C-alpha positions as CSV (number, residue, x, y, z in Angstrom):
1,X,-3.5,1.8,12.4
2,X,-5.5,1.1,15.3
3,X,-6.9,4.7,14.9
4,X,-8.8,3.5,11.4
5,X,-7.8,4.3,8.1
6,X,-8.9,7.8,6.2
7,X,-12.1,8.2,8.9
8,X,-9.5,9.6,11.4
9,X,-8.3,12.1,9.4
10,X,-11.3,13.2,8.1
11,X,-12.7,13.2,11.8
12,X,-9.9,15.1,12.8
13,X,-10.2,18.0,9.9
14,X,-13.8,18.2,11.1
15,X,-12.7,18.7,15.2
16,X,-10.5,21.5,13.4
17,X,-13.3,23.2,12.1
18,X,-13.3,22.2,8.6
19,X,-17.0,21.7,6.8
20,X,-17.6,18.4,6.4
21,X,-17.9,18.1,3.0
22,X,-14.8,19.9,2.3
23,X,-13.1,17.2,4.6
24,X,-14.7,14.5,2.9
25,X,-13.7,15.8,-0.7
26,X,-10.0,16.3,0.5
27,X,-9.9,12.7,1.2
28,X,-11.5,11.4,-1.6
29,X,-12.5,13.4,-4.5
30,X,-9.1,15.5,-4.5
31,X,-6.9,12.5,-4.7
32,X,-8.6,10.6,-7.1
33,X,-8.4,13.9,-9.8
34,X,-4.8,14.2,-8.7
35,X,-4.2,11.0,-9.8
36,X,-7.0,10.8,-12.7
37,X,-8.8,8.3,-11.1
38,X,-12.4,10.4,-10.6
39,X,-13.8,9.0,-13.4
40,X,-13.7,5.5,-13.0
41,X,-14.0,5.1,-9.2
42,X,-16.7,5.2,-6.7
43,X,-20.4,5.9,-7.3
44,X,-21.6,9.3,-8.8
45,X,-22.9,11.8,-6.3
46,X,-22.1,14.8,-8.6
47,X,-22.3,17.7,-6.1
48,X,-21.1,19.7,-8.6
49,X,-21.6,18.0,-11.8
50,X,-18.0,15.8,-11.0
51,X,-18.0,12.4,-10.0
52,X,-16.8,11.5,-6.2
53,X,-14.6,8.7,-5.6
54,X,-15.2,7.8,-1.9
55,X,-12.9,5.3,-0.3
56,X,-15.4,3.8,2.5
57,X,-14.9,7.4,4.6
58,X,-18.2,8.2,6.7
59,X,-18.2,10.5,9.2
60,X,-20.2,10.0,11.1
61,X,-21.0,6.3,10.6
62,X,-23.0,6.0,7.4
63,X,-26.8,5.9,8.1
64,X,-27.1,4.2,4.5
65,X,-25.3,2.6,2.1
66,X,-26.1,2.7,-1.8
67,X,-24.5,0.3,-4.1
68,X,-25.6,0.8,-8.0
69,X,-28.6,2.6,-6.8
70,X,-29.9,0.0,-4.3
71,X,-29.6,0.5,-0.6
72,X,-27.5,-2.4,0.6
73,X,-27.3,-1.2,3.9
74,X,-29.2,0.8,6.8
75,X,-29.1,2.1,9.8
76,X,-26.1,-0.8,10.8
77,X,-28.2,-3.2,9.2
78,X,-27.4,-5.2,6.2
79,X,-30.6,-5.4,3.5
80,X,-28.9,-7.9,0.9
81,X,-26.8,-10.9,1.1
82,X,-23.5,-10.4,0.2
83,X,-22.1,-11.6,-3.0
84,X,-20.0,-14.8,-2.9
85,X,-16.4,-14.4,-3.7
86,X,-15.8,-16.5,-6.9
87,X,-12.1,-17.4,-7.6
88,X,-11.1,-18.9,-11.0
89,X,-8.2,-20.8,-9.5
90,X,-5.4,-18.3,-11.3
91,X,-5.7,-16.4,-7.8
92,X,-4.9,-19.1,-5.9
93,X,-2.0,-20.1,-7.7
94,X,1.2,-20.0,-4.9
95,X,4.2,-18.0,-6.1
96,X,7.5,-19.8,-5.1
97,X,10.1,-17.6,-4.6
98,X,13.6,-18.8,-3.1
99,X,16.2,-16.6,-1.0
100,X,18.3,-16.4,-4.4
101,X,14.8,-14.5,-6.0
102,X,16.3,-11.2,-3.7
103,X,19.3,-11.3,-4.7
104,X,20.4,-7.6,-6.1
105,X,23.2,-8.1,-8.4
106,X,25.5,-5.4,-9.1
107,X,28.2,-5.5,-11.9
108,X,31.3,-4.1,-10.0
109,X,32.9,-5.4,-6.6
110,X,33.8,-2.0,-5.2
111,X,31.3,0.5,-3.6
112,X,29.2,2.2,-5.3
113,X,26.1,5.0,-5.4
114,X,22.8,3.3,-4.6
115,X,19.1,5.0,-5.0
116,X,17.7,3.4,-1.4
117,X,14.0,4.0,-0.4
118,X,13.8,6.2,2.9
119,X,10.8,5.7,4.9
120,X,9.9,9.0,6.3
121,X,6.6,8.3,8.0
122,X,4.6,5.2,8.0
123,X,3.3,6.4,4.5
124,X,5.9,8.9,2.9
125,X,8.9,7.5,1.2
126,X,11.8,9.7,-0.5
127,X,14.7,9.2,-2.4
128,X,18.5,8.7,-1.0
129,X,21.2,8.1,-2.2
130,X,23.9,5.8,-0.2
131,X,27.6,4.6,-0.6
132,X,26.9,1.1,-0.2
133,X,29.7,-1.8,-0.7
134,X,29.5,-4.5,-3.2
135,X,30.1,-8.0,-1.5
136,X,30.9,-10.5,-4.4
137,X,28.9,-8.7,-6.8
138,X,25.7,-8.4,-4.9
139,X,24.2,-5.3,-2.8
140,X,22.7,-7.0,1.1
141,X,20.4,-5.8,3.6
142,X,22.8,-4.1,6.6
143,X,19.7,-4.6,9.5
144,X,22.8,-2.8,11.9
145,X,22.5,0.4,10.1
146,X,18.8,-0.1,9.3
147,X,19.3,-0.7,5.7
148,X,16.6,-3.7,4.7
149,X,15.5,-5.1,1.2
150,X,12.2,-4.6,0.1
151,X,10.6,-6.2,-2.7
152,X,7.4,-6.4,-5.0
153,X,5.7,-9.5,-6.3
154,X,3.2,-9.2,-8.7
155,X,0.4,-12.1,-9.3
156,X,2.5,-13.2,-12.4
157,X,5.4,-14.0,-10.5
158,X,7.6,-11.4,-11.6
159,X,9.2,-9.2,-8.9
160,X,11.8,-6.6,-8.1
161,X,14.3,-5.9,-5.3
162,X,15.6,-3.0,-4.0
163,X,16.6,-1.5,-0.6
164,X,14.7,0.7,2.4
165,X,16.1,2.1,5.0
166,X,13.8,3.1,8.1
167,X,11.7,0.3,8.9
168,X,13.3,-0.3,12.3
169,X,13.4,-3.9,12.6
170,X,16.9,-6.3,12.9
171,X,16.0,-9.3,12.0
172,X,13.0,-11.3,10.1
173,X,11.0,-10.5,7.4
174,X,7.0,-9.1,7.0
175,X,5.2,-10.0,3.6
176,X,1.3,-8.0,2.6
177,X,-0.7,-8.5,-0.4
178,X,-2.4,-5.3,1.5
179,X,-1.1,-2.8,-0.2
180,X,-3.4,0.2,-1.7
181,X,-1.2,0.9,-4.5
182,X,-0.2,-2.2,-6.1
183,X,-2.1,-5.6,-6.9
184,X,1.1,-7.1,-5.4
185,X,2.7,-8.7,-2.4
186,X,5.3,-6.3,-0.5
187,X,8.0,-8.2,1.2
188,X,10.7,-6.5,3.1
189,X,13.4,-8.2,5.3
190,X,16.9,-8.2,6.5
191,X,18.0,-11.9,5.5
192,X,16.3,-13.5,2.0
193,X,15.4,-16.8,3.4
194,X,12.7,-15.0,6.1
195,X,11.7,-13.0,3.0
196,X,10.8,-16.3,1.2
197,X,9.4,-17.6,3.6
198,X,7.4,-14.6,4.2
């Protein structure tokens, strides 16, 4: 993460000889079109009658930033006051979960085939099917074998818990509400009590 977000990937492509405009397109427009989001994200730049979706990628640093037709920053200087963030209160409500909320109940007590997220890289997962034992009708994390629980918790307090392999930590839990693909909190942990606390 110390290298930044997509700007480092764009810069690397440019350094390898890609056309700078094509490199930015690969990290913005192509992705937006793939997920059919190109008509709803970003400003309209229309280099070829298509809407570009940018993810704040600027290589080299931006000389000018335009939002809704107004120059808001130029040469590294902010030209307008930022809008204050206004929360209605709903966004600030706390979600209270107990360790039992992260239980994965199963209908049998013997081993069963389970779909697990396999962490391939920091960004990529693939499906793995593992034979796992059930402990009193429940699937447990097994940090000694690099198998942890992972849960996604929505703002409304709904959640789903599954299993993930490849995170590499043996104890505790971590949680983040900065998951780009979902407006929710993601928590991964070896112990349900730590997941609830995180």
